[in-house]
C-alpha positions as a Markdown table, in Angstrom:
| # | Residue | x | y | z |
|---|---|---|---|---|
| 1 | Unk | -25.2 | 14.5 | -2.0 |
| 2 | Unk | -21.9 | 13.0 | -3.4 |
| 3 | Unk | -20.0 | 15.8 | -5.3 |
| 4 | Unk | -17.5 | 14.5 | -8.4 |
| 5 | Unk | -14.8 | 17.0 | -9.1 |
| 6 | Unk | -15.2 | 17.7 | -12.8 |
| 7 | Unk | -12.2 | 19.6 | -12.9 |
| 8 | Unk | -10.8 | 19.3 | -16.6 |
| 9 | Unk | -12.3 | 19.1 | -19.9 |
| 10 | Unk | -10.5 | 18.1 | -22.9 |
| 11 | Unk | -11.4 | 17.6 | -26.5 |
| 12 | Unk | -12.4 | 14.1 | -25.8 |
| 13 | Unk | -14.6 | 14.5 | -22.7 |
| 14 | Unk | -14.6 | 15.2 | -19.2 |
| 15 | Unk | -12.4 | 14.1 | -16.4 |
| 16 | Unk | -14.0 | 13.2 | -13.4 |
| 17 | Unk | -12.5 | 12.2 | -10.1 |
| 18 | Unk | -14.8 | 10.8 | -7.5 |
| 19 | Unk | -14.3 | 11.7 | -3.8 |
| 20 | Unk | -13.7 | 8.0 | -3.0 |
| 21 | Unk | -10.5 | 8.3 | -4.7 |
| 22 | Unk | -9.0 | 11.2 | -2.7 |
| 23 | Unk | -10.2 | 9.3 | 0.5 |
| 24 | Unk | -7.9 | 6.3 | -0.9 |
| 25 | Unk | -5.0 | 8.4 | -1.7 |
| 26 | Unk | -5.3 | 10.4 | 1.3 |
| 27 | Unk | -5.5 | 7.0 | 3.6 |
| 28 | Unk | -2.4 | 5.6 | 1.8 |
| 29 | Unk | -0.4 | 8.6 | 2.0 |
| 30 | Unk | -1.3 | 9.0 | 5.8 |
| 31 | Unk | -0.7 | 5.5 | 6.7 |
| 32 | Unk | 2.9 | 5.9 | 5.2 |
| 33 | Unk | 4.2 | 8.3 | 7.8 |
| 34 | Unk | 6.2 | 7.1 | 10.4 |
| 35 | Unk | 4.4 | 6.8 | 13.8 |
| 36 | Unk | 0.9 | 6.5 | 12.7 |
| 37 | Unk | -0.4 | 3.2 | 14.2 |
| 38 | Unk | -3.9 | 3.0 | 12.3 |
| 39 | Unk | -6.3 | 5.3 | 11.0 |
| 40 | Unk | -9.7 | 5.4 | 12.9 |
| 41 | Unk | -12.7 | 4.5 | 10.9 |
| 42 | Unk | -14.8 | 4.8 | 14.1 |
| 43 | Unk | -17.5 | 2.2 | 15.0 |
| 44 | Unk | -18.9 | 1.3 | 11.6 |
| 45 | Unk | -15.7 | 1.4 | 9.8 |
| 46 | Unk | -14.1 | -0.9 | 12.5 |
| 47 | Unk | -17.1 | -3.5 | 12.0 |
| 48 | Unk | -16.8 | -3.7 | 7.9 |
| 49 | Unk | -13.0 | -4.7 | 8.5 |
| 50 | Unk | -14.0 | -7.3 | 10.8 |
| 51 | Unk | -16.3 | -8.5 | 8.6 |
| 52 | Unk | -13.3 | -8.8 | 5.7 |
| 53 | Unk | -13.7 | -5.7 | 3.7 |
| 54 | Unk | -10.3 | -3.7 | 3.5 |
| 55 | Unk | -11.5 | -0.1 | 3.6 |
| 56 | Unk | -8.1 | 1.8 | 2.5 |
| 57 | Unk | -10.3 | 5.0 | 3.0 |
| 58 | Unk | -11.0 | 4.3 | 6.8 |
| 59 | Unk | -10.5 | 7.7 | 8.8 |
| 60 | Unk | -10.7 | 9.9 | 5.9 |
| 61 | Unk | -13.2 | 12.6 | 5.1 |
| 62 | Unk | -12.8 | 14.8 | 2.1 |
| 63 | Unk | -14.5 | 17.8 | 0.5 |
| 64 | Unk | -14.0 | 18.3 | -3.3 |
| 65 | Unk | -14.4 | 21.0 | -5.6 |
| 66 | Unk | -13.8 | 21.7 | -9.1 |
| 67 | Unk | -10.3 | 22.5 | -8.7 |
| 68 | Unk | -9.5 | 21.9 | -4.9 |
| 69 | Unk | -9.8 | 19.7 | -2.0 |
| 70 | Unk | -10.1 | 19.6 | 1.6 |
| 71 | Unk | -9.4 | 16.7 | 3.8 |
| 72 | Unk | -9.6 | 15.5 | 7.4 |
| 73 | Unk | -7.8 | 12.4 | 8.9 |
| 74 | Unk | -8.7 | 10.7 | 11.8 |
| 75 | Unk | -6.0 | 8.5 | 13.2 |
| 76 | Unk | -4.3 | 6.7 | 15.9 |
| 77 | Unk | -0.4 | 7.7 | 16.6 |
| 78 | Unk | 2.0 | 5.1 | 18.1 |
| 79 | Unk | 3.1 | 6.2 | 21.6 |
| 80 | Unk | 6.9 | 7.7 | 21.9 |
| 81 | Unk | 6.4 | 9.8 | 18.5 |
| 82 | Unk | 6.0 | 13.6 | 18.9 |
| 83 | Unk | 2.4 | 14.2 | 17.7 |
| 84 | Unk | 3.0 | 17.4 | 16.2 |
| 85 | Unk | 5.7 | 16.1 | 13.8 |
| 86 | Unk | 3.8 | 13.1 | 13.0 |
| 87 | Unk | 0.9 | 15.3 | 12.2 |
| 88 | Unk | 2.9 | 17.9 | 9.8 |
| 89 | Unk | 4.4 | 14.9 | 8.0 |
| 90 | Unk | 0.6 | 13.5 | 7.4 |
| 91 | Unk | -0.1 | 17.0 | 6.0 |
| 92 | Unk | 2.7 | 17.5 | 3.7 |
| 93 | Unk | 2.6 | 13.9 | 2.3 |
| 94 | Unk | -1.3 | 13.9 | 2.0 |
| 95 | Unk | -1.1 | 17.3 | -0.1 |
| 96 | Unk | 1.8 | 16.2 | -2.2 |
| 97 | Unk | 0.0 | 12.7 | -3.1 |
| 98 | Unk | -3.2 | 14.3 | -4.1 |
| 99 | Unk | -1.7 | 17.5 | -5.8 |
| 100 | Unk | 0.7 | 15.1 | -7.8 |
| 101 | Unk | -1.6 | 12.3 | -8.6 |
| 102 | Unk | -5.1 | 14.5 | -9.4 |
| 103 | Unk | -3.9 | 18.0 | -10.2 |
| 104 | Unk | -6.3 | 19.3 | -7.6 |
| 105 | Unk | -5.3 | 22.0 | -5.2 |
| 106 | Unk | -5.3 | 21.1 | -1.4 |
| 107 | Unk | -6.4 | 23.8 | 0.7 |
| 108 | Unk | -6.7 | 22.1 | 3.9 |
| 109 | Unk | -5.4 | 18.8 | 5.7 |
| 110 | Unk | -6.9 | 18.7 | 9.1 |
| 111 | Unk | -5.4 | 16.0 | 11.0 |
| 112 | Unk | -7.4 | 14.7 | 14.1 |
| 113 | Unk | -5.3 | 12.6 | 16.4 |
| 114 | Unk | -7.9 | 10.1 | 18.2 |
| 115 | Unk | -5.9 | 8.0 | 20.6 |
| 116 | Unk | -2.3 | 6.7 | 21.1 |
| 117 | Unk | -1.4 | 3.3 | 20.9 |
| 118 | Unk | 1.1 | 1.5 | 23.3 |
| 119 | Unk | 3.0 | -1.2 | 21.9 |
| 120 | Unk | 2.6 | -4.2 | 24.7 |
| 121 | Unk | 6.0 | -5.4 | 25.4 |
| 122 | Unk | 6.4 | -9.3 | 24.5 |
| 123 | Unk | 6.3 | -11.2 | 28.0 |
| 124 | Unk | 9.5 | -13.1 | 28.1 |
| 125 | Unk | 9.3 | -16.3 | 29.7 |
| 126 | Unk | 11.9 | -17.3 | 32.3 |
| 127 | Unk | 14.7 | -19.1 | 30.7 |
| 128 | Unk | 14.2 | -22.9 | 31.3 |
| 129 | Unk | 16.8 | -24.3 | 33.9 |
| 130 | Unk | 18.6 | -27.4 | 32.7 |
| 131 | Unk | 17.7 | -30.6 | 34.2 |
| 132 | Unk | 20.6 | -31.8 | 36.4 |
| 133 | Unk | 21.1 | -35.8 | 36.1 |
| 134 | Unk | 22.4 | -37.2 | 39.5 |
């Protein structure tokens, strides 16, 4: 069952924020952090992307209540970055983005590092030796 946050009622009606909105905000905020190579959507998410569907909520799970949200982020870090620092920056960025955009209080941002990506160095071709004319 999908829960929709019904966190505010005004004289004109209710304001509802779907969990998918929180997922997209989380995914974008996490991807902004230096050192994040990719979000990890698992097998199904990766197939969907190969079929041309851009999934901005890839690698994100959320639980949304009336006034609070908890999120789990699954991602791949670039080799060479300090994982604890990257994870803390993700937690801060995600919390700030969700709280500023939705007004929900973020009670947890759990960061799951599932892999490390090694950047392959470009193979440099040996410089061509000029041909001498004799």
